[in-house]
DOMARMAR-67414 format. One record per residue: residue in one letter; x, y, z of N, C-alpha, C in turn. Coordinates in steps of 0.001 Angstrom, whole numbers, padded with zeros to 6 digits, always signed. Example, Ala and Ser with C-alpha at 12.3 -4.5 7.8 and 13.67 -1.06 7.14 Angstrom:
# DOMARMAR-67414
A+013190-005690+007800+012300-004500+007800+013200-003300+007800;S+012850-002250+007080+013670-001060+007140+012900+000030+007870;
This chain:
# DOMARMAR-67414
M+000841-001193+000000+000000+000000+000000+000874+001240+000000;P+000505+002264-000763+001306+003469-000767+001261+004168+000558;A+002389+004748+000928+002473+005388+002244+002655+006881+002137;N+002489+007434+000939+002825+008836+000769+001645+009684+000332;V+000417+009204+000581-000757+009969+000203-001288+010695+001427;S-001199+011991+001432-001679+012772+002573-003186+012762+002629;S-003704+012782+003859-005152+012861+004017-005684+014186+003516;N-004778+015162+003314-005191+016449+002795-004986+016563+001296;S-004458+015520+000677-004223+015537-000754-005526+015340-001498;P-005602+015778-002783-006828+015584-003553-007243+014136-003642;A-006258+013232-003826-006597+011813-003951-007230+011285-002680;S-006622+011646-001531-007135+011159-000259-008485+011776+000074;S-008645+013077-000189-009914+013739+000084-011025+013140-000754;S-010707+012834-002007-011699+012220-002888-012104+010851-002375;A-011110+010073-001914-011410+008739-001386-012269+008829-000141;A-011947+009769+000742-012732+009932+001962-014171+010314+001634;S-014339+011187+000634-015678+011587+000232-016463+010414-000326;S-015784+009558-001099-016478+008415-001688-016907+007418-000620;I-016125+007286+000448-016489+006385+001545-017787+006846+002189;H-017889+008135+002471-019096+008662+003091-020270+008708+002118;A-019958+008854+000828-021028+008968-000164-021926+007744-000183;A-021349+006585+000095-022132+005352+000055-023256+005359+001089;V-023056+006084+002184-024071+006148+003250-024356+007602+003626;A-024358+008477+002635-024465+009914+002909-025743+010260+003670;D-026877+009725+003243-028137+010032+003930-028142+009484+005353;D-027632+008270+005507-027530+007683+006846-026632+008526+007740;F-025527+008982+007192-024563+009749+007978-025176+011073+008424;A-025938+011699+007527-026628+012941+007896-027632+012686+009011;A-028315+011547+008948-029277+011195+009995-028585+010968+011326;V-027405+010366+011288-026625+010161+012516-026229+011501+013113;N-025744+012418+012280-025351+013735+012783-026524+014448+013450;Q-027697+014334+012856-028875+014974+013453-029259+014289+014761;T-029180+012962+014779-029532+012218+015991-028569+012533+017128;I-027309+012701+016788-026321+013087+017800-026754+014383+018487;M-027094+015383+017705-027487+016664+018290-028788+016533+019087;D-029722+015739+018581-030987+015552+019301-030767+014877+020657;Q-029864+013907+020685-029642+013130+021906-028756+013846+022922;L-028161+014971+022521-027345+015742+023460-028184+016691+024316;V-029474+016725+024052-030358+017595+024835-030349+017153+026303;S-030218+018123+027209-030199+017842+028641-030819+019020+029377;R-031399+018731+030528-031943+019818+031356-030825+020623+031999;V-029585+020107+031937-028425+020829+032472-027660+021423+031292;P-027675+022727+031104-027087+023334+029907-025619+022970+029671;L-024825+022835+030730-023401+022566+030553-023166+021203+029894;V-024056+020253+030138-023937+018935+029506-023983+019084+027996;A-024987+019794+027495-025124+019988+026061-023974+020820+025504;T-023538+021820+026247-022466+022702+025781-021176+021924+025557;I-020763+021153+026552-019522+020384+026431-019694+019255+025422;G-020843+018579+025456-021075+017509+024505-021014+017988+023079;Q-021682+019107+022782-021660+019659+021433-020263+020122+021045;Y-019521+020653+022012-018164+021145+021725-017264+020016+021239;I-017265+018909+021948-016343+017846+021565-016857+017061+020362;I-018183+016915+020243-018745+016232+019083-018443+017013+017804;A-018453+018337+017898-018263+019187+016724-016796+019544+016470;S-015884+018876+017148-014479+019295+017073-013700+018698+015910;G-014386+018096+014961-013702+017702+013732-013240+016270+013671;G-013769+015384+014487-013361+013979+014435-013833+013294+013162;K-013209+012174+012850-013513+011457+011606-014801+010650+011691;R-015257+010357+012901-016462+009544+013098-016387+008220+012341;L-015252+007577+012443-015067+006305+011753-015902+005198+012355;R-016094+005224+013667-016803+004119+014318-018282+004090+013936;P-018986+005235+013976-020361+005186+013466-020422+004864+011980;L-019432+005326+011228-019382+004994+009804-019299+003488+009605;L-018533+002814+010451-018419+001355+010358-019753+000668+010602;V-020518+001165+011553-021842+000592+011813-022696+000677+010553;L-022727+001851+009953-023565+002069+008770-023133+001185+007612;L-021830+001143+007347-021328+000363+006219-021523-001137+006439;A-021271-001590+007674-021417-003023+007961-022859-003464+007775;A-023794-002701+008345-025206-003072+008237-025679-003034+006791;R-025340-001963+006081-025785-001824+004698-025131-002852+003777;S-023901-003245+004083-023213-004221+003224-023915-005571+003219;L-024726-005821+004244-025467-007081+004335-026954-006886+004040;G-027282-005742+003439-028641-005530+002962-029617-005025+003995;Y-029152-004501+005128-030069-004010+006156-030904-002851+005611;Q-032214-002901+005836-033132-001896+005305-033903-001135+006383;G-033649-001426+007644-034357-000744+008713-033741+000600+009045;D-034068+001132+010245-033524+002425+010659-032793+002383+012000;K-032707+001211+012610-032062+001127+013921-030549+001321+013841;H-029980+001205+012641-028536+001426+012499-028165+002875+012783;I-029131+003793+012643-028857+005206+012934-028612+005393+014436;G-029504+004840+015252-029316+004919+016694-028084+004171+017159;L-027815+003025+016525-026637+002240+016893-025363+003011+016587;A-025300+003632+015422-024121+004424+015059-023949+005609+016006;T-025052+006225+016381-024992+007377+017293-024464+006979+018657;L-024952+005886+019199-024517+005498+020542-023053+005063+020544;I-022604+004481+019429-021180+004137+019314-020331+005404+019356;E-020795+006458+018688-020063+007727+018722-020065+008323+020123;F-021173+008182+020849-021214+008681+022221-020241+007912+023113;M-020161+006597+022926-019207+005804+023695-017786+006279+023422;H-017492+006506+022149-016152+006966+021788-015858+008344+022373;T-016823+009246+022250-016621+010607+022741-016412+010631+024250;S-017129+009775+024963-016954+009728+026414-015542+009292+026777;T-014983+008347+026012-013612+007926+026297-012625+009050+026014;L-012897+009864+024997-012019+011000+024709-012019+011994+025865;L-013203+012289+026385-013292+013209+027512-012512+012684+028712;H-012669+011412+029001-011951+010817+030137-010445+010744+029875;D-010071+010356+028638-008645+010233+028304-007917+011561+028459;D-008543+012639+027999-007875+013938+028065-007638+014373+029505;V-008529+013979+030402-008315+014274+031822-007162+013439+032363;V-007182+012134+032056-006126+011241+032543-004765+011670+032021;D-004718+012020+030716-003443+012383+030086-003054+013838+030330;E-003932+014596+030985-003706+016031+031213-003453+016751+029892;S-004226+016380+028871-004064+016961+027537-004672+018355+027476;H-004086+019189+026618-004571+020554+026450-005042+020843+025029;M-004742+019931+024091-005133+020159+022707-005536+018841+022076;R-006635+018864+021340-007087+017716+020558-007673+018243+019257;R-007205+017683+018136-007691+018095+016805-007541+019595+016603;G-006462+020150+017152-006167+021557+016938-006963+022523+017794;K-007776+022012+018721-008576+022858+019599-008275+022525+021054;A-008588+023459+021935-008449+023192+023366-009337+022018+023748;T-008815+021140+024593-009626+020028+025078-010725+020565+025999;A-011757+019746+026216-012845+020166+027099-012345+020405+028515;N-011426+019558+028977-010904+019746+030330-010074+021019+030441;D-009433+021415+029347-008674+022655+029356-009630+023854+029389;A-010762+023723+028698-011722+024832+028608-012643+024933+029819;W-013067+023787+030370-014064+023807+031442-013579+023187+032759;G-012461+022444+032703-011958+021807+033905-012192+020304+033893;N-011494+019610+034762-011546+018148+034791-012903+017595+035228;A-013456+018137+036284-014692+017579+036827-015848+017622+035822;P-016123+018761+035186-017192+018763+034187-016929+017805+033033;S-015671+017680+032613-015343+016784+031495-015631+015335+031853;V-015228+014922+033040-015479+013543+033470-016981+013285+033577;L-017701+014214+034151-019133+014003+034375-019923+014010+033068;V-019541+014852+032127-020209+014827+030825-019856+013545+030079;G-018637+013067+030257-018289+011760+029702-019173+010671+030267;D-019445+010741+031566-020359+009781+032197-021767+009897+031613;F-022210+011130+031377-023531+011343+030783-023618+010679+029409;L-022580+010845+028590-022608+010272+027240-022606+008749+027290;Y-021865+008173+028214-021902+006718+028394-023310+006275+028781;S-023912+006998+029710-025254+006635+030159-026261+006766+029028;R-026155+007847+028265-027062+008036+027128-026896+006911+026116;S-025662+006464+025911-025441+005392+024938-026151+004111+025371;F-026178+003843+026667-026861+002631+027132-028379+002788+027076;Q-028879+004000+027262-030305+004235+027046-030681+003895+025606;M-029875+004366+024667-030149+004132+023254-029987+002657+022893;M-029073+001996+023573-028853+000570+023341-030109-000231+023689;V-030740+000140+024787-031971-000530+025204-033058-000336+024148;Q-033117+000872+023581-034133+001164+022571-033964+000309+021317;I-032739-000074+020997-032518-000930+019827-033125-002303+020050;G-033076-002781+021287-033810-003983+021645-033164-005299+021282;S-031851-005308+021102-031149-006550+020776-030248-006955+021931;L-030538-008093+022550-029694-008562+023654-028293-008898+023184;R-028182-009408+021976-026846-009739+021467-026007-008479+021286;I-026609-007422+020760-025878-006166+020605-025515-005596+021969;M-026431-005664+022915-026126-005206+024273-024971-005991+024868;D-024941-007278+024607-023861-008122+025122-022523-007714+024525;V-022507-007524+023198-021263-007131+022518-020767-005785+023025;L-021652-004802+023118-021227-003455+023480-020908-003308+024962;S-021670-003974+025818-021353-003892+027250-020026-004589+027546;S-019781-005699+026862-018483-006375+027023-017355-005499+026499;A-017619-004812+025384-016598-003939+024809-016211-002819+025763;T-017195-002246+026475-016870-001157+027391-015917-001620+028493;C-016083-002855+028945-015179-003392+029969-013770-003571+029408;V-013683-004106+028197-012371-004309+027566-011676-002973+027331;I-012440-001972+026873-011868-000652+026623-011333-000049+027917;A-012109-000144+028988-011657+000387+030277-010391-000319+030747;E-010356-001647+030585-009149-002397+030957-007954-001951+030122;G-008186-001713+028824-007102-001260+027961-006555+000086+028393;E-007450+000984+028792-007008+002301+029259-006197+002184+030546;V-006654+001322+031453-005901+001126+032697-004549+000478+032397;Q-004550-000482+031480-003292-001130+031112-002320-000124+030529;Q-002809+000770+029662-001927+001797+029106-001373+002683+030213;L-002212+003012+031180-001764+003850+032288-000654+003166+033081;T-000801+001862+033312+000230+001142+034068+001498+000934+033248;N+001386+001041+031921+002571+000917+031057+003435+002168+031059;V+002842+003303+031419+003550+004578+031344+004820+004537+032194;G+005908+004970+031592+007183+005020+032302+007891+003687+032402;N+007356+002654+031740+007937+001313+031831+008596+000940+030502;P+009916+000967+030422+010605+000646+029165+010695-000851+028883;D+010178-001686+029779+010252-003140+029602+009016-003717+028919;I+008068-002869+028505+006893-003336+027771+007342-003888+026421;D+006896-005105+026093+007293-005681+024801+006165-005547+023784;E+006426-006032+022574+005462-005854+021490+004149-006570+021773;A+004208-007728+022397+002985-008481+022692+002076-007696+023640;V+002665-007107+024676+001879-006321+025632+001340-005060+024959;Y+002159-004465+024101+001714-003289+023349+000471-003607+022529;F+000485-004720+021788-000665-005075+020959-001881-005402+021819;E-001658-006027+022940-002769-006307+023856-003405-005003+024332;T-002566-004021+024604-003057-002731+025080-003864-002009+024021;I-003345-001919+022796-004069-001162+021762-005299-001930+021265;Q-005289-003257+021397-006502-004012+021089-007630-003588+022031;G-007289-003382+023304-008297-002974+024261-008704-001529+024110;K-007746-000632+024101-008086+000786+024201-008574+001389+022897;T-008219+000799+021747-008611+001377+020467-009381+000400+019582;A-008787-000753+019299-009376-001647+018307-010708-002231+018758;M-010924-002329+020071-012140-002968+020568-013396-002230+020119;L-013378-000912+020114-014579-000187+019720-014788-000242+018207;F-013715-000250+017432-013840-000489+015990-014508-001847+015758;E-014008-002849+016464-014541-004209+016337-016012-004260+016746;A-016343-003627+017853-017721-003646+018329-018647-002932+017349;A-018152-001883+016691-018969-001136+015736-019338-001996+014534;S-018343-002611+013902-018636-003424+012716-019374-004700+013098;H-019042-005266+014258-019691-006495+014716-021175-006246+015017;S-021474-005166+015725-022866-004884+016068-023683-004547+014826;G-023059-003891+013838-023754-003630+012588-024125-004916+011880;A-023221-005900+011937-023496-007203+011332-024626-007923+012059;I-024619-007853+013378-025686-008498+014168-027033-007860+013840;L-027061-006526+013747-028294-005831+013431-028861-006291+012085;A-027962-006565+011130-028376-007014+009802-028659-008515+009750;E-028586-009177+010900-028843-010623+010991-027929-011404+010040;A-026643-011133+010154-025645-011753+009291-025544-013254+009535;E-025161-013964+008484-024784-015366+008642-023518-015422+009502;P-023279-016540+010221-022137-016612+011137-020796-016257+010495;E-020540-016730+009284-019253-016444+008647-019090-014957+008360;Q-020157-014315+007912-020082-012895+007604-020016-012052+008872;E-020720-012475+009899-020631-011776+011185-019197-011806+011708;A-018581-012984+011662-017198-013112+012128-016253-012274+011276;A-016514-012237+009958-015660-011464+009061-015717-009975+009390;L-016908-009461+009648-017039-008041+009961-016480-007720+011339;Q-016594-008640+012260-015979-008441+013573-014466-008316+013432;L-013857-009236+012689-012402-009213+012506-011960-008021+011666;Y-012771-007659+010690-012443-006477+009889-012280-005257+010800;G-013236-005043+011699-013147-003907+012613-011941-003979+013522;R-011635-005189+013992-010472-005363+014875-009185-004968+014171;Y-008969-005522+012976-007729-005252+012254-007643-003795+011810;L-008784-003218+011420-008795-001805+011044-008399-000942+012241;G-008926-001248+013412-008593-000484+014607-007123-000583+014973;L-006560-001772+014822-005131-001939+015093-004293-001129+014115;A-004652-001179+012833-003928-000401+011825-004010+001086+012138;F-005192+001525+012520-005397+002938+012824-004512+003387+013983;Q-004450+002594+015066-003656+002980+016225-002162+002913+015935;L-001742+001932+015154-000331+001849+014785+000112+003096+014031;I-000720+003568+013106-000367+004786+012379-000406+005994+013306;D-001347+006045+014228-001353+007117+015234-000028+007169+015986;D+000447+006007+016399+001688+005950+017174+002897+006273+016310;L+002828+005920+015039+003892+006290+014104+003936+007800+013906;L+002769+008398+013701+002711+009828+013422+003219+010668+014595;D+003194+010114+015790+003715+010862+016934+005202+011143+016790;Y+005872+010395+015905+007308+010583+015710+007689+011097+014331;Q+006712+011207+013425+007062+011772+012119+005921+012578+011493;G+004895+012873+012292+003751+013592+011748+003963+015092+011725;D+002983+015759+011160+002946+017210+011097+002019+017707+012209;A+002558+018495+013118+001779+018918+014289+000516+019654+013891;E+000605+020525+012874-000573+021295+012472-001639+020387+011881;A-001218+019419+011065-002178+018497+010452-002800+017578+011494;M-002002+017151+012480-002497+016217+013485-003366+016886+014538;G-003151+018184+014753-003885+018859+015816-003331+018564+017185;K-002126+018039+017245-001436+017827+018514+000053+017908+018248;N+000838+017934+019299+002272+018113+019146+002973+016797+018852;V+003992+016854+017988+004865+015703+017783+005581+015414+019105;G+005650+014144+019473+006329+013766+020697+005441+013721+021921;D+004128+013870+021750+003227+013839+022911+003311+012506+023659;D+003396+011392+022905+003480+010084+023558+004766+009965+024371;L+005857+010452+023809+007131+010412+024527+007056+011278+025780;A+006446+012447+025653+006329+013348+026801+005574+012684+027948;E+004615+011806+027598+003837+011113+028617+004480+009806+029064;G+005621+009455+028472+006307+008225+028858+005640+006960+028351;K+004926+007039+027226+004219+005876+026682+005160+005041+025804;P+005321+003769+026122+006194+002898+025317+005426+002320+024125;T+005329+003084+023050+004621+002631+021860+005567+001868+020938;L+005023+001288+019865+005817+000378+019039+007074+001007+018434;P+007051+002261+017968+008315+002833+017464+009446+002780+018490;L+009127+003034+019749+010153+002982+020788+010536+001544+021122;I+009536+000671+021196+009800-000735+021521+010713-001362+020463;Q+010395-001126+019190+011203-001704+018118+012582-001069+018053;A+012682+000228+018314+013991+000891+018305+014906+000308+019367;M+014345-000055+020529+015169-000677+021573+015621-002070+021163;V+014781-002766+020393+015147-004104+019922+016220-004024+018843;A+016059-003078+017905+016934-003019+016734+018177-002162+016939;G+018168-001289+017919+019263-000348+018090+020434-000904+018878;T+021456-000074+019009+022618-000433+019818+022249-000353+021290;H+023171-000855+022121+022940-000783+023564+022780+000669+023996;E+023608+001554+023445+023537+002968+023823+022220+003597+023380;Q+021765+003247+022170+020494+003786+021688+019328+003289+022537;A+019375+002020+022877+018308+001455+023708+018275+002131+025075;E+019442+002389+025647+019488+003041+026955+018958+004467+026896;T+019231+005159+025800+018696+006516+025635+017170+006494+025639;I+016597+005533+024930+015140+005435+024870+014567+004995+026217;R+015224+004061+026867+014757+003613+028175+014706+004792+029152;Q+015734+005608+029123+015774+006766+030010+014664+007758+029658;A+014428+007945+028351+013386+008878+027911+012006+008407+028356;I+011752+007106+028280+010459+006564+028700+010289+006723+030204;R+011325+006422+030962+011236+006531+032419+010980+007968+032860;Q+011664+008905+032218+011581+010298+032654+010354+011018+032104;G+009877+010616+030913+008848+011393+030243+009421+012734+029822;G+008573+013642+029392+009063+014942+028955+009701+014864+027578;L+010251+015989+027151+010783+016087+025785+012271+016424+025756;D+012970+016219+026863+014397+016541+026897+015196+015728+025893;H+014723+014504+025608+015461+013614+024701+014800+013495+023329;L+013868+014401+023017+013070+014235+021798+013931+014144+020544;D+014865+015054+020363+015669+015045+019132+016469+013755+019005;E+017049+013307+020113+017803+012051+020080+016893+010876+019739;V+015725+010838+020356+014799+009732+020130+014295+009730+018695;L+013976+010902+018162+013526+010983+016772+014588+010427+015827;A+015842+010745+016086+016928+010227+015240+017053+008716+015375;I+016900+008204+016587+017066+006757+016818+015942+005964+016150;V+014691+006399+016323+013591+005631+015731+013670+005659+014208;R+014213+006725+013668+014399+006787+012214+015562+005901+011771;D+016706+006022+012445+017913+005321+012009+017835+003815+012218;T+017075+003367+013200+016962+001924+013466+015902+001242+012596;G+015178+002025+011796+014115+001448+010976+012834+001174+011750;A+012733+001719+012963+011556+001445+013797+010283+002041+013210;L+010401+003174+012531+009222+003780+011908+008748+002939+010730;D+009709+002468+009919+009349+001596+008792+008715+000303+009300;Y+009244-000212+010401+008700-001438+010980+007268-001230+011453;T+007025-000102+012114+005685+000194+012608+004708+000335+011446;R+005125+001008+010384+004258+001144+009210+003977-000217+008587;A+004988-001068+008526+004790-002400+007956+003773-003203+008765;R+003821-003079+010092+002838-003789+010915+001434-003224+010692;A+001341-001899+010508+000047-001286+010219-000497-001788+008884;E+000347-001874+007888-000088-002366+006579-000481-003836+006647;E+000207-004592+007495-000164-005995+007708-001577-006095+008278;M-001898-005248+009262-003238-005262+009846-004288-004829+008824;A-003969-003823+008015-004914-003371+006993-005161-004459+005960;D-004113-005187+005592-004274-006304+004650-005172-007394+005233;K-005035-007650+006536-005893-008642+007184-007349-008176+007193;A-007549-006880+007395-008912-006337+007344-009496-006509+005947;L-008710-006188+004938-009174-006320+003556-009538-007766+003218;A-008767-008707+003731-009022-010120+003440-010388-010559+003950;Q-010844-009970+005047-012145-010345+005604-013300-009930+004691;L-013091-008889+003911-014156-008388+003054-014478-009326+001897;D-013581-010261+001604-013851-011246+000547-015071-012111+000882;K-015431-012152+002158-016556-013002+002581-017902-012273+002491;L-017876-011014+002049-019106-010235+001908-019522-010157+000444;P-020801-009968+000171-021236-009816-001220-020722-008505-001803;P-020453-008470-003103-019995-007219-003729-021031-006113-003555;S-020561-004916-003220-021453-003757-003075-020589-002518-002929;R-021207-001365-003082-020459-000120-002878-020088+000048-001408;Y-020837-000580-000518-020521-000490+000909-019245-001280+001216;R-019135-002467+000620-017904-003240+000776-016722-002486+000174;D-016940-001857-000977-015868-001069-001602-015428+000070-000684;S-016386+000694-000016-016045+001783+000901-015237+001276+002087;M-015587+000102+002588-014814-000465+003692-013398-000818+003254;A-013250-001263+002028-011909-001549+001511-011092-000266+001421;E-011723+000795+000920-011025+002070+000811-010664+002623+002184;L-011535+002400+003146-011266+002858+004511-010034+002166+005089;A-009875+000887+004809-008696+000155+005287-007424+000715+004664;R-007511+001093+003397-006329+001671+002737-006004+003044+003308;L-007038+003852+003508-006814+005191+004046-006258+005167+005461;A-006575+004106+006216-006091+004012+007595-004579+004078+007665;V-003910+003541+006643-002435+003544+006666-001820+004615+005785;E-002637+005297+004994-002101+006333+004110-002204+007720+004713;R-002982+007861+005772-003288+009175+006315-002067+009831+006967;K-002174+011146+007089-001125+011946+007718-001589+012606+009007;N-002851+012328+009380-003340+012871+010655-004385+011963+011236;
């Protein structure tokens, strides 16, 4: 897969537009439902909820619900509520994550905790989680409730695992993948899986869409972690080196310690233990010179290829084509 197509390039923008075009009416309905469901008798809830919802996210997880359901011929309207509640689950994790990480910028804007404080951000995150479960009940599928409630536990465990990894240079690749499967890939997986369940998929197709979401989520997080060491701060909406500043042992650092010299590995170990950006220039040179960035990209492309392979089990359609394009864009993006 090509690795040099910017998400801001004409080719990438056109591809992104074509992905949404397949479910354009559904996507518009989701956006409207999001705003309708943010209504609260407490004005600050709606204010913060609307702020973070409108902050420019890609909304890939609700998009996966729509594409998965439509790819199997779903003709009802419950996929709109399902996609909306998935977005609320995701948004609530963002609000909580920014408090935990003490973040001040997301997608080029001040985080909610930076604008309103930690307590309101956490509580509005709780509201969005609660609203998502209200909407889940309205869908009326015990299997979907089982998938999504289980996913919330896995996601929470992944976030705690990432927190315990901070400052630990002994985290290996296996633990890293376990962590990102929980904190990121699980919600991608739950989105495509629940869309398949809603469409009453055959077992093979249900499993294929579940795995497609898992591999897509892994590819997405791998590229996120790569971009922290070679991305464009303005395009990403966050600073290069944020993961290093927080002492997070992501795959570029893990692989650099494996492939580098003893001295290079010790430099990275010290940087992870200390956090901060005192060693940023040295670390950037090491991850580049050891091939750790190329390795991370190769693993991301491997995950995207696995996602694409699952789509062979679905009937041909423009929705399947959009999911294929989404897997390619996951590794081609620059933000």
